[in-house]
N, C-alpha and C positions, 0 to 999 in steps of 0.2 A: 502493500498498500501506500500510494506514497504519502512524505512526506505534508502535516497538515499545521498549517499558521497562524497562527490566531487572528484573527480580522481587527472580527465585533468581537461584543461580551452583550451590549445592551439592545433594547431597540429605539434607545436613541438616534442610533448608529444609521440607520433602515432610511436610508432614500426611496424613495416609488420610480421601479426603473421604468424611465422611461422610452426605451429602444435597445431594440437583442445586438446592439454593440460588436464587436467580430473581433470573436474567437481565438484566443492566440492557441486552440487548438482546435484542427479537425471535429468534429464529432463524431468520425471515427475514430478517435483516440480519445477521447476524453473517453474515464472509469465515468459511470452511475453512479449513485453510492442509496442504497433502498436504507433510511432512516426508518428505526425503533422507537415507541414511544417513551420505555428508560430513557435514550440518547439525550430525547427533549426534555426530559420532568430531573437530571442530570443537571442539562445545561443548554435551556431556550437559545442562543447562540451558534447551536451550534451546525445549525445550518450554514452559516456564513462559514463555517473552518475544510472546506473540499477542494481549495482552493480555483479552474479554473474547471474541475470536473463537476457532472449535473447531480443533484439530489429531488433523489423522489422521496414524494409521500401519502402513507398507502391513504386514503379515505380511513381505513378504518385504526389508524393514531390520529387524528381529528376526535375522530369519537370517544376514545381511549384520552385525550389530552380534554375533552369538553368534560371529564367528570374529575380531576381536582382542580376545574377551576374555584374552586370556591373550599376555602379555609386559608386556613394565618400560616400553615407552615413552606418550607423555599420550599417544595417539590406543588404547592399551589399558585410561589409567586411566579412559578418560570410556568405555567401552564400558562397563567394573566401573560407574563413578556410575548413567550410567543408566540399568543392570536393575535397578538398588534406587529408581529413583524407582520404576518402572514395578512394581515390589515394591511397594512401598509403598503406591500406589494402587488396586491390583488389592486391596487389602484387604480394599474394600471395596464391589465391584458388578470382573465380570466385564469386562474390555476391550472385548471386541468390543461395550456400550452402552457410549454416552458418558459418561465419572466426567467430573464434579467437578474443576479440577484446582485447587489451593491460590492461587489466585491474589488478592487484592485489587479488580478488577477481571470478573475470574469464567472464566471459558473451558474446556474440556471437550477432554477428550482418547477416541479411540478407537484398536484394533488396526483391520484392516482389510482380508478376505482378499477374496485376490486372485478379483477375478471380472466375467471381459468379459462387455458385453456391449455388442453393436453396434459400434462397431469397436474392431478388438483391435492392440493396438502389434507384440505378436510378430509380427505380417505383414505387415501395415504394413513394417512393416523388418526383417523376411527373417531376422532372428532373435529364440530365447527367453529372453533374457541378466536379470538383477535389472533392469538401470534399466525396459528393457520393460515389465518387472512393478509395474513402479513405475509408470512410464504409466499401463497399467488402472486402480490402483486410481486417479487421478488423474481417468481417462475416466468410473470405474465409478461415482464420490460427484457426478460434473459432468452424468451423465443423473437419476440419483436424487435430486437437489436444484435440480430445474433457477430454482428463483427462489433462489439461490446462490449467491455467485463461487465459483470454488472455485481456488488455485490455490497450482501445485507450490514449493518450495522449497530450492532444491537448491544446495551453492559448485562445480558439475558444472556451466560453462559451458556444453557439450556439451548433456543433461541437461537441459541449460532449455531450448535451439534449437532441439536435437527435440520437447519439448515443446508450442515457439511454433509449430510446423509443423503439431502435428491443437485448435492451434487448443488450447490451454488454456492459461492468467493461467501466468507462472511468474517468478522473484525468483531473487536470490541473497539470503544470512542477512544485513540488519543491519548486525544485534547489532555491536560492537567493532569499527565500520566508520567510518572518516575520508570524511570528509563527500568537504574536495576538497584533494587532496593539494599539487594547483599552490600555497594559499594555507596547509602546513605552517609548524610555525616551523623557523629556520634557524637559531633561535640568533645573530645577528650582524644590527648595523645600523653601518650609515653617515649622518653626521651632517656637512653640505656646512656651507662658507659663514661658520667658526666662526672669531670673533674669532682674530690672530695670538697676542692678549694669551696668552688663556684657555689656547690650545696652548702656551705658556711657560710658562704656571702650571701646568699638566699636567707640562709638565716637570722644571722645579724643585722642586713641594711636590710631588706622586707622586700624585698626586687634585685635582676635579674635585668643585663641589656641583654634582646637574645642576641645579637647577637657570640655569646658568651657560651652559647647555648647554639650555635652554627644554626640557627630558624631562620629562614628567609620567610616570607610573606605571609606573616598569620592570616588570621584567620579570628574577630573579632573577638573578643571576648573564649578562646577557644584556652580546655581546662589541657592543665599538663601537670601529670607525675614526675616527676625529677628524678630521677634515681643513677646507682650505683653501684658496687655487690655488696657496700652494705650500711653506704645510707641511703633517706628518700627523703622527695619534698614536697607540698602539692602549690602549686600554684599553675595563675590564667591568664594571659596577654590584656592587658590595660590598654583598647584604644584610645584611650585618650593623653595616656601620658608614653605612651608604643613601649615598656615593663616589657616582661613576667616580672611578678606578685607574688609572694605569697600570702598560702588560703590557711587556715587555725581552722581547725574539726571545735566549731562548738552546739554544745549543745543545748537544744531550741525547746521551748515548753517542756521541758524534763526529754526530749527526745533526744535520743542519743543516732546522729549516721556510724553505719555499723563497718562505712568499706568506702573509698577515696569518691566513687562515682556519687554519697551520697549526699559524701563533705562538697561536694561542684554541686549538688544541683539545689544544698541551701543556700549559698553561696553565690547561685544566681540568684535567685528566689527573693535573698535582701542585698539585693546589692542594688539601690537608687539608679544609675544609671542605666539603664537593662529595664526593659516596659516589657518585657513580650518572650516570655518562658516557653521552651518545652521540652515535656520533660517525658521518653520512650522506653518506654522497658514490655518484657511480659508477667504478669502476675503473681505475683509476689514482694516486689522491687521494692517496695515501698512509691511511687508514685505520690498518687495522693494522700497518704499519709505524714508527705513531707511539705509539700503546697500544704495542707491544710496547716500543719506546725510554722513553717514558712512564711501565710501570709495573715497566723493571730498575729505571730509574732511580734506585727508591722503594722498590725489595726484601728490603731493607734495615727497613726499617720494618711489614714481615710478614714473617710464617715463610714464606707460598706462595707465589708467585707460575704463578697455574693459566694456562692456557688452554685453549679448547674451541673447536667448536663443534660443529653438529647434524652428523647423516654422511645425506643427503639419495643411493639405493642410485643410482646411474644405472637407469633402462627400467625402472622401479618392480618386480628383485629385489633384494631381499636380504641382507645382505653374506655370510647363510651358504652361497647359491651362491658366494662368490668360492674360488678354493682356497690351503691355507692355516693357519694359526694363528690367535688375534684379533690379535696383532702387525698383524702379513701384511697381513689384511679390512682392518683402518681405518688402516695405512701412507697407502693414495694421499691417503686424503679430508685425513689430516693435516698432508701433502706442503707447501700452500702455508704451513701455519703457521713451520714449518719455515725456510720458504725464505726466509722474513725474519726471522727469531732468525739461519742461519748468517749474513745479506747484516751486525748488526748484530754479529757473533761480528765476520767479517769486518773490519771497523774498527780490531780489534785487531793488534798482535805474537803472536806467543807464548807475547814472554817478558812484556807490556802483562799487569801485573797484573789489570787489569780481562777480559779474554781468561782467565786461570784462572780469576774467579774465576765467570766463567760455566759456564766447562765445569762445576766442581766443582758450581754450582748443580743442572744440570744431572743427573751422576751420581750428588747426594744429596735428588733429587727437588725440589730448596725450588724448580727451575719443574719443571711440569711441561704435557709439551703430549693433551689424550683427549679425546675423543670426544664430547658434549654429554651423552648419557644417562648413564652413568658419572654422574651430581652425580648420582642421584633418590638420596634420604633423606638425604643427607647436610646437616651444617651447618656452612655455609663462615665461622667464623671465626677470622680473624684475614689473613686474606687476600685477596691484591689479582687481582681475575679480571676476562680480559677473551676476552667472546660472541661472536664472528665469525660472518660471514654469518648476523644478526643475524632480516633480513629473507626468514629459510624460518625462522621459530619461527609461532606464532599467539599473539594473544593470553594464552590460557589458558598458556603456557609462560612463556612471559616474565612472565606471574606466581609463578607456581613456581620459577623460578630465584631470583628476588630475596628468596621472601617465606623462602629457605634459606641469608639473609644473617646472620652470628652481629652480635657484633664485631669495632669493626676492622677488615670489610672492605668494599671496594667492589670497582668494577661495573664495564665498562667498555662497554657492544656497543657494535658497531661492526655497517656493514651497507648494499647499497648497493638502497632501496626496490622501486629499477625493475629488480631481477638477478631475480630469482626460480625456484626450480627446484620447488615442490613444489604441485601439480598446484595447491588448492584454494584458495590463496590468492594475491592480489593487490599492486596497491600501496595502494594503503588497507582487503586487512582484515590483513595478514600487523601481527607482534607487535612490532614494530620504530617504523614510520608510529602504530600506537596505542600503544603508552607517548613518544612525543616529542612524540602530543597533549594526555599527560592529566596526564603530568608537569613538565610547564613550568608556570613558576612557586613551582619548592617548594624553599628554598633549598637544600636538597643537589643537588642535581641543576641538568645545565649541561650543556646542546646547542651544534653545528658541524657545521655545513652545509657540506663540502666541495667543493668548485668547480672547483677548476682541476684540469690531472692533470700533473701532475709527472714522472710515470715515465716517457716516452720521448715522443719525436716521437711516433711512426708508432701509442704508445697512442693520444692525443691524436688520430690523424687517425681511429680507431674509433669512437673517441668523436663525433666534432663528428658527420658523419659517416654 
């Protein structure tokens, strides 16, 4: 598949196509990409990301998108924005014809009716359902355009497998996808065989120059384990001073870091110059606990501590199916956050001042635990904001959250990119991976990959085996 370049991400950039223009490829050379509903709900501007190739939208996709237009979730926003894009494009020509897209390289779009001719996917798979009607559209276009390559683009892996079983080329939507998660930025580096005098200098003065360690082209707020055969020191690169500065192990809210990565995580959270932090790691590495402990320790610098996570309905059923009022419906999804908060709370005795402070902060809503969907439309100023399970968000959702940040706001995203609960995301396309890959190097940002499980020996056994 040809490389797709993002040329637009919002309907505001769509202009009416007044003429077909001159295509840089002939119609026999350009591919036809058949776009599935999952792609539209992932990125409403997806049809603008196929360079000079043509994009076909099955009528079934419009029917499915229409079902998502009402609501406050991101997928509802995507559905509405996509409808606005098509509405502007349809002002010049009927959508049943090829309508030019407003791309510098060209490309056209068309809505295609379901016209089974020859092989019928609804008969092959024994059921008339939207997915099979979308497959029929791809089959129809392939039959009508034997000299052109027809490709089904879908975030649904099962639909892609069905397409391939019918000899239809099928691919995932690649825009916003990290190429190789094994090479994803870890936020830390080990420097070995360092002269003992340099390590001692870091201990005595608190810093050294990057050149002393033979380091060049450093990444802002990158962390280091500097060691030789007998000594070691933890440090970070300060982009403001241009130095490698020592990091000391600190106990925060009676939570003591148990390994170097946890020390790095607390340092990033408590660094006032860092406004955006990501913590990535498998279950039991302490991501959420460290984020909460670090945030609680500096909550006096903010008006509110806001802790949120996306709600992923069980068995794809909306929380409206659950019994009780709103609080009862969302409570099971928020329990993991309360568990970590209770653990920190339990480190103090009831007579301790900090125990009372946390209790009062919860009662006065200076500490708020809430579903992530409730922040849409808000301007988050003077807040330290923890977003848990961020791997279940799309890149667009991550962007939406960060653009909510006002003055004196700090955001901490935590998650495990290999433990994804939404059907159309994976380790490469989820918002947390995308954020880590795109923002590294910015002096407002710090990242730590936590690797060692500290929850229990049993949890480590599960992760390892």
